[in-house]
DRENSE-271472 format. One record per residue (C-alpha): residue number from 1; y, x, z. Coordinates in nm, 3 decimals. Layout:
REM residues N
+-------+---------+---------+---------+
: milum :      c2 :      c1 :      c3 :
+-------+---------+---------+---------+
:   NUM :       Y :       X :       Z :
...
+-------+---------+---------+---------+
END
This chain:
REM residues 285
+-------+---------+---------+---------+
: milum :      c2 :      c1 :      c3 :
+-------+---------+---------+---------+
:     1 :   6.611 :  -4.360 :   6.323 :
:     2 :   6.598 :  -4.240 :   5.962 :
:     3 :   6.362 :  -3.965 :   5.849 :
:     4 :   6.669 :  -3.750 :   5.777 :
:     5 :   6.768 :  -3.756 :   6.143 :
:     6 :   6.429 :  -3.612 :   6.237 :
:     7 :   6.472 :  -3.335 :   5.983 :
:     8 :   6.819 :  -3.267 :   6.116 :
:     9 :   6.683 :  -3.238 :   6.473 :
:    10 :   6.426 :  -2.983 :   6.355 :
:    11 :   6.703 :  -2.778 :   6.193 :
:    12 :   6.919 :  -2.808 :   6.506 :
:    13 :   6.636 :  -2.676 :   6.722 :
:    14 :   6.577 :  -2.388 :   6.483 :
:    15 :   6.940 :  -2.286 :   6.459 :
:    16 :   7.005 :  -2.319 :   6.833 :
:    17 :   6.693 :  -2.110 :   6.908 :
:    18 :   6.813 :  -1.836 :   6.668 :
:    19 :   7.166 :  -1.838 :   6.812 :
:    20 :   7.030 :  -1.804 :   7.166 :
:    21 :   6.866 :  -1.472 :   7.058 :
:    22 :   7.160 :  -1.351 :   6.846 :
:    23 :   7.416 :  -1.384 :   7.134 :
:    24 :   7.412 :  -1.121 :   7.403 :
:    25 :   7.137 :  -1.211 :   7.650 :
:    26 :   6.879 :  -1.052 :   7.880 :
:    27 :   6.575 :  -1.070 :   7.653 :
:    28 :   6.610 :  -0.688 :   7.662 :
:    29 :   6.539 :  -0.568 :   8.013 :
:    30 :   6.783 :  -0.295 :   8.108 :
:    31 :   6.785 :  -0.322 :   8.485 :
:    32 :   6.825 :   0.027 :   8.636 :
:    33 :   6.577 :  -0.051 :   8.921 :
:    34 :   6.299 :  -0.101 :   8.667 :
:    35 :   6.109 :   0.194 :   8.522 :
:    36 :   6.123 :   0.261 :   8.149 :
:    37 :   5.757 :   0.142 :   8.115 :
:    38 :   5.838 :  -0.183 :   8.295 :
:    39 :   6.157 :  -0.238 :   8.097 :
:    40 :   5.962 :  -0.182 :   7.763 :
:    41 :   5.684 :  -0.416 :   7.877 :
:    42 :   5.915 :  -0.703 :   7.979 :
:    43 :   6.126 :  -0.665 :   7.668 :
:    44 :   5.820 :  -0.669 :   7.448 :
:    45 :   5.687 :  -0.974 :   7.636 :
:    46 :   6.010 :  -1.178 :   7.616 :
:    47 :   6.072 :  -1.110 :   7.247 :
:    48 :   5.709 :  -1.188 :   7.167 :
:    49 :   5.743 :  -1.525 :   7.335 :
:    50 :   6.072 :  -1.592 :   7.159 :
:    51 :   5.919 :  -1.506 :   6.823 :
:    52 :   5.616 :  -1.736 :   6.888 :
:    53 :   5.851 :  -2.024 :   6.966 :
:    54 :   6.055 :  -1.938 :   6.652 :
:    55 :   5.746 :  -1.976 :   6.442 :
:    56 :   5.649 :  -2.293 :   6.616 :
:    57 :   5.982 :  -2.462 :   6.549 :
:    58 :   5.960 :  -2.365 :   6.179 :
:    59 :   5.598 :  -2.473 :   6.121 :
:    60 :   5.565 :  -2.844 :   6.196 :
:    61 :   5.227 :  -2.935 :   6.335 :
:    62 :   5.079 :  -3.089 :   6.658 :
:    63 :   4.966 :  -2.743 :   6.767 :
:    64 :   5.311 :  -2.593 :   6.707 :
:    65 :   5.457 :  -2.881 :   6.916 :
:    66 :   5.240 :  -2.782 :   7.207 :
:    67 :   5.331 :  -2.420 :   7.171 :
:    68 :   5.707 :  -2.486 :   7.151 :
:    69 :   5.698 :  -2.724 :   7.447 :
:    70 :   5.503 :  -2.475 :   7.663 :
:    71 :   5.694 :  -2.155 :   7.586 :
:    72 :   6.053 :  -2.256 :   7.512 :
:    73 :   6.116 :  -2.343 :   7.882 :
:    74 :   5.987 :  -2.003 :   7.986 :
:    75 :   6.249 :  -1.817 :   7.774 :
:    76 :   6.524 :  -2.066 :   7.872 :
:    77 :   6.463 :  -2.027 :   8.245 :
:    78 :   6.466 :  -1.650 :   8.198 :
:    79 :   6.797 :  -1.662 :   8.007 :
:    80 :   6.961 :  -1.865 :   8.287 :
:    81 :   6.828 :  -1.642 :   8.572 :
:    82 :   6.957 :  -1.335 :   8.390 :
:    83 :   7.317 :  -1.451 :   8.351 :
:    84 :   7.418 :  -1.268 :   8.667 :
:    85 :   7.290 :  -0.937 :   8.537 :
:    86 :   7.478 :  -0.963 :   8.207 :
:    87 :   7.788 :  -0.759 :   8.120 :
:    88 :   7.920 :  -1.050 :   7.913 :
:    89 :   7.867 :  -1.351 :   8.134 :
:    90 :   8.035 :  -1.598 :   7.904 :
:    91 :   7.822 :  -1.507 :   7.608 :
:    92 :   7.509 :  -1.505 :   7.827 :
:    93 :   7.591 :  -1.849 :   7.938 :
:    94 :   7.634 :  -1.956 :   7.577 :
:    95 :   7.297 :  -1.808 :   7.488 :
:    96 :   7.117 :  -1.981 :   7.772 :
:    97 :   7.297 :  -2.314 :   7.689 :
:    98 :   7.187 :  -2.291 :   7.324 :
:    99 :   6.822 :  -2.232 :   7.443 :
:   100 :   6.857 :  -2.533 :   7.682 :
:   101 :   6.986 :  -2.758 :   7.404 :
:   102 :   6.695 :  -2.646 :   7.182 :
:   103 :   6.454 :  -2.731 :   7.469 :
:   104 :   6.601 :  -3.077 :   7.506 :
:   105 :   6.551 :  -3.137 :   7.131 :
:   106 :   6.196 :  -3.002 :   7.139 :
:   107 :   6.107 :  -3.242 :   7.421 :
:   108 :   6.266 :  -3.541 :   7.246 :
:   109 :   6.045 :  -3.822 :   7.115 :
:   110 :   6.195 :  -3.802 :   6.766 :
:   111 :   6.134 :  -3.429 :   6.742 :
:   112 :   5.775 :  -3.472 :   6.869 :
:   113 :   5.710 :  -3.744 :   6.613 :
:   114 :   5.824 :  -3.510 :   6.329 :
:   115 :   5.568 :  -3.246 :   6.432 :
:   116 :   5.287 :  -3.503 :   6.471 :
:   117 :   5.361 :  -3.667 :   6.139 :
:   118 :   5.363 :  -3.329 :   5.960 :
:   119 :   4.997 :  -3.290 :   6.044 :
:   120 :   4.903 :  -3.634 :   5.906 :
:   121 :   4.644 :  -3.673 :   5.637 :
:   122 :   4.721 :  -3.881 :   5.327 :
:   123 :   4.881 :  -4.221 :   5.364 :
:   124 :   4.892 :  -4.245 :   5.743 :
:   125 :   5.174 :  -4.282 :   5.990 :
:   126 :   5.133 :  -4.136 :   6.338 :
:   127 :   5.306 :  -4.239 :   6.650 :
:   128 :   5.287 :  -4.006 :   6.956 :
:   129 :   5.182 :  -4.167 :   7.280 :
:   130 :   5.356 :  -4.107 :   7.617 :
:   131 :   5.201 :  -3.870 :   7.871 :
:   132 :   5.000 :  -4.062 :   8.145 :
:   133 :   5.187 :  -4.038 :   8.472 :
:   134 :   4.888 :  -3.928 :   8.679 :
:   135 :   4.856 :  -3.618 :   8.463 :
:   136 :   5.211 :  -3.497 :   8.503 :
:   137 :   5.180 :  -3.323 :   8.840 :
:   138 :   4.836 :  -3.155 :   8.789 :
:   139 :   4.921 :  -3.054 :   8.434 :
:   140 :   5.257 :  -2.920 :   8.552 :
:   141 :   5.093 :  -2.716 :   8.830 :
:   142 :   4.826 :  -2.580 :   8.595 :
:   143 :   5.100 :  -2.497 :   8.333 :
:   144 :   5.301 :  -2.299 :   8.598 :
:   145 :   4.990 :  -2.102 :   8.700 :
:   146 :   4.916 :  -2.025 :   8.336 :
:   147 :   5.273 :  -1.898 :   8.272 :
:   148 :   5.277 :  -1.693 :   8.591 :
:   149 :   4.951 :  -1.514 :   8.526 :
:   150 :   5.027 :  -1.444 :   8.158 :
:   151 :   5.379 :  -1.325 :   8.238 :
:   152 :   5.295 :  -1.103 :   8.538 :
:   153 :   4.957 :  -0.960 :   8.451 :
:   154 :   5.097 :  -0.692 :   8.203 :
:   155 :   5.362 :  -0.602 :   8.465 :
:   156 :   5.094 :  -0.549 :   8.730 :
:   157 :   4.899 :  -0.313 :   8.500 :
:   158 :   5.226 :  -0.115 :   8.411 :
:   159 :   5.299 :  -0.079 :   8.790 :
:   160 :   4.939 :   0.039 :   8.834 :
:   161 :   4.856 :  -0.255 :   9.057 :
:   162 :   4.505 :  -0.259 :   8.924 :
:   163 :   4.356 :  -0.521 :   9.163 :
:   164 :   4.629 :  -0.781 :   9.084 :
:   165 :   4.616 :  -0.690 :   8.712 :
:   166 :   4.238 :  -0.756 :   8.697 :
:   167 :   4.271 :  -1.085 :   8.897 :
:   168 :   4.557 :  -1.189 :   8.671 :
:   169 :   4.353 :  -1.106 :   8.360 :
:   170 :   4.058 :  -1.311 :   8.474 :
:   171 :   4.280 :  -1.598 :   8.587 :
:   172 :   4.469 :  -1.594 :   8.261 :
:   173 :   4.141 :  -1.614 :   8.060 :
:   174 :   4.008 :  -1.900 :   8.271 :
:   175 :   4.330 :  -2.095 :   8.254 :
:   176 :   4.353 :  -2.048 :   7.876 :
:   177 :   3.996 :  -2.170 :   7.841 :
:   178 :   4.031 :  -2.472 :   8.081 :
:   179 :   4.402 :  -2.559 :   8.085 :
:   180 :   4.539 :  -2.484 :   7.741 :
:   181 :   4.307 :  -2.739 :   7.560 :
:   182 :   4.402 :  -3.007 :   7.813 :
:   183 :   4.769 :  -2.948 :   7.758 :
:   184 :   4.726 :  -2.955 :   7.382 :
:   185 :   4.546 :  -3.292 :   7.417 :
:   186 :   4.882 :  -3.448 :   7.511 :
:   187 :   5.005 :  -3.364 :   7.160 :
:   188 :   4.698 :  -3.525 :   7.008 :
:   189 :   4.742 :  -3.873 :   7.146 :
:   190 :   4.845 :  -4.097 :   6.859 :
:   191 :   4.862 :  -4.456 :   6.747 :
:   192 :   4.797 :  -4.422 :   6.365 :
:   193 :   4.858 :  -4.674 :   6.094 :
:   194 :   4.647 :  -4.633 :   5.781 :
:   195 :   4.615 :  -4.864 :   5.480 :
:   196 :   4.291 :  -5.006 :   5.613 :
:   197 :   4.419 :  -5.073 :   5.963 :
:   198 :   4.495 :  -4.901 :   6.285 :
:   199 :   4.347 :  -4.598 :   6.463 :
:   200 :   4.388 :  -4.497 :   6.830 :
:   201 :   4.335 :  -4.128 :   6.865 :
:   202 :   4.351 :  -4.055 :   7.237 :
:   203 :   4.110 :  -3.794 :   7.376 :
:   204 :   4.266 :  -3.825 :   7.718 :
:   205 :   4.174 :  -4.193 :   7.761 :
:   206 :   3.905 :  -4.266 :   7.501 :
:   207 :   3.575 :  -4.074 :   7.439 :
:   208 :   3.576 :  -4.184 :   7.074 :
:   209 :   3.846 :  -4.252 :   6.810 :
:   210 :   3.908 :  -4.634 :   6.810 :
:   211 :   3.927 :  -4.762 :   6.453 :
:   212 :   4.037 :  -5.120 :   6.382 :
:   213 :   4.052 :  -5.296 :   6.051 :
:   214 :   4.355 :  -5.505 :   5.974 :
:   215 :   4.149 :  -5.823 :   5.985 :
:   216 :   4.041 :  -5.748 :   6.344 :
:   217 :   4.403 :  -5.729 :   6.474 :
:   218 :   4.573 :  -6.054 :   6.587 :
:   219 :   4.907 :  -5.901 :   6.681 :
:   220 :   5.096 :  -5.596 :   6.808 :
:   221 :   5.399 :  -5.678 :   7.025 :
:   222 :   5.576 :  -5.587 :   7.346 :
:   223 :   5.350 :  -5.661 :   7.637 :
:   224 :   5.455 :  -5.959 :   7.859 :
:   225 :   5.499 :  -5.894 :   8.234 :
:   226 :   5.180 :  -6.108 :   8.317 :
:   227 :   4.954 :  -5.941 :   8.060 :
:   228 :   4.583 :  -5.919 :   8.138 :
:   229 :   4.521 :  -5.647 :   7.874 :
:   230 :   4.338 :  -5.330 :   7.965 :
:   231 :   4.585 :  -5.049 :   8.023 :
:   232 :   4.525 :  -4.757 :   7.793 :
:   233 :   4.870 :  -4.605 :   7.857 :
:   234 :   4.763 :  -4.420 :   8.170 :
:   235 :   5.057 :  -4.588 :   8.362 :
:   236 :   5.364 :  -4.458 :   8.187 :
:   237 :   5.724 :  -4.565 :   8.206 :
:   238 :   5.874 :  -4.824 :   7.980 :
:   239 :   5.743 :  -5.151 :   7.835 :
:   240 :   5.406 :  -5.087 :   7.657 :
:   241 :   5.282 :  -5.250 :   7.337 :
:   242 :   4.997 :  -5.502 :   7.359 :
:   243 :   4.738 :  -5.502 :   7.078 :
:   244 :   4.566 :  -5.844 :   7.056 :
:   245 :   4.226 :  -5.849 :   6.872 :
:   246 :   4.055 :  -6.154 :   6.720 :
:   247 :   3.718 :  -6.062 :   6.887 :
:   248 :   3.584 :  -5.848 :   7.161 :
:   249 :   3.508 :  -5.480 :   7.085 :
:   250 :   3.321 :  -5.208 :   7.270 :
:   251 :   3.534 :  -4.921 :   7.407 :
:   252 :   3.418 :  -4.611 :   7.595 :
:   253 :   3.660 :  -4.449 :   7.839 :
:   254 :   3.682 :  -4.086 :   7.945 :
:   255 :   3.600 :  -4.010 :   8.311 :
:   256 :   3.973 :  -3.967 :   8.374 :
:   257 :   4.050 :  -4.318 :   8.232 :
:   258 :   3.767 :  -4.480 :   8.419 :
:   259 :   3.878 :  -4.325 :   8.741 :
:   260 :   4.248 :  -4.424 :   8.718 :
:   261 :   4.159 :  -4.776 :   8.590 :
:   262 :   3.890 :  -4.813 :   8.860 :
:   263 :   3.631 :  -4.943 :   8.616 :
:   264 :   3.324 :  -4.837 :   8.428 :
:   265 :   3.333 :  -4.613 :   8.126 :
:   266 :   3.208 :  -4.874 :   7.890 :
:   267 :   3.425 :  -5.188 :   7.842 :
:   268 :   3.439 :  -5.502 :   7.621 :
:   269 :   3.805 :  -5.564 :   7.543 :
:   270 :   4.001 :  -5.811 :   7.332 :
:   271 :   4.342 :  -5.674 :   7.419 :
:   272 :   4.474 :  -5.339 :   7.533 :
:   273 :   4.807 :  -5.164 :   7.611 :
:   274 :   4.947 :  -4.857 :   7.440 :
:   275 :   5.276 :  -4.663 :   7.505 :
:   276 :   5.419 :  -4.495 :   7.192 :
:   277 :   5.716 :  -4.272 :   7.241 :
:   278 :   5.902 :  -4.480 :   6.977 :
:   279 :   5.783 :  -4.845 :   7.028 :
:   280 :   6.068 :  -4.984 :   6.822 :
:   281 :   5.948 :  -4.776 :   6.521 :
:   282 :   5.600 :  -4.922 :   6.561 :
:   283 :   5.727 :  -5.275 :   6.573 :
:   284 :   5.964 :  -5.222 :   6.280 :
:   285 :   5.704 :  -5.091 :   6.038 :
+-------+---------+---------+---------+
END
């Protein structure tokens, strides 16, 4: 897919996200059963989250990719749940649909590649790696807990539910400290091509950045079904790429990788598997 298409996707996400806010929606809480203080708090919260996502889709970077992918679904779900409370249901549906389309673009591999490449240094080409399957459920649960505590803690304080508010505040701080960096790691997993060779930057699977000179690489190709290469993909969907080396190298795994691979954390490998989100792009370069 040409570079122009990636740029177009970025602009589509930006415009759809703006249109979702311009159309009549429920980002302004006006429910009569809510107090004025609660309405103001919820409205401020929702528009703040919308503004953060807006900045994230305009500023291309791996960190902004994480922010957009974490917060855009929160606003989108809220827009859909609020359709029934809207006076203009058709326009509320259009607003929620625009937000949903923006979300789908934000989670696409081409859009993610655009953000990751924008943070590249010098003459390097980054390819985002797929999320390891064993992480999807625990990261999803942790993400939901993070969203719930951050969203509801201000509301508990406004409603003078002090115990819940304090618990939510402590839980939010702990989750931000422990969970947020782990989620951001998923946007920092790259196969990188540089003039001197190849770099595997994967803090989820590898303790150190794996740097390979061009002369050390025998081939990079689609992995055959009977491959014996060590699996650095974390068991993702699709056909991975197999990197064949001319000689054995030392690799140190993270505790997570050693656990799912049922091996020690220090290995000698001559071939390994990776799962870029755009394998055809890797093979075509």
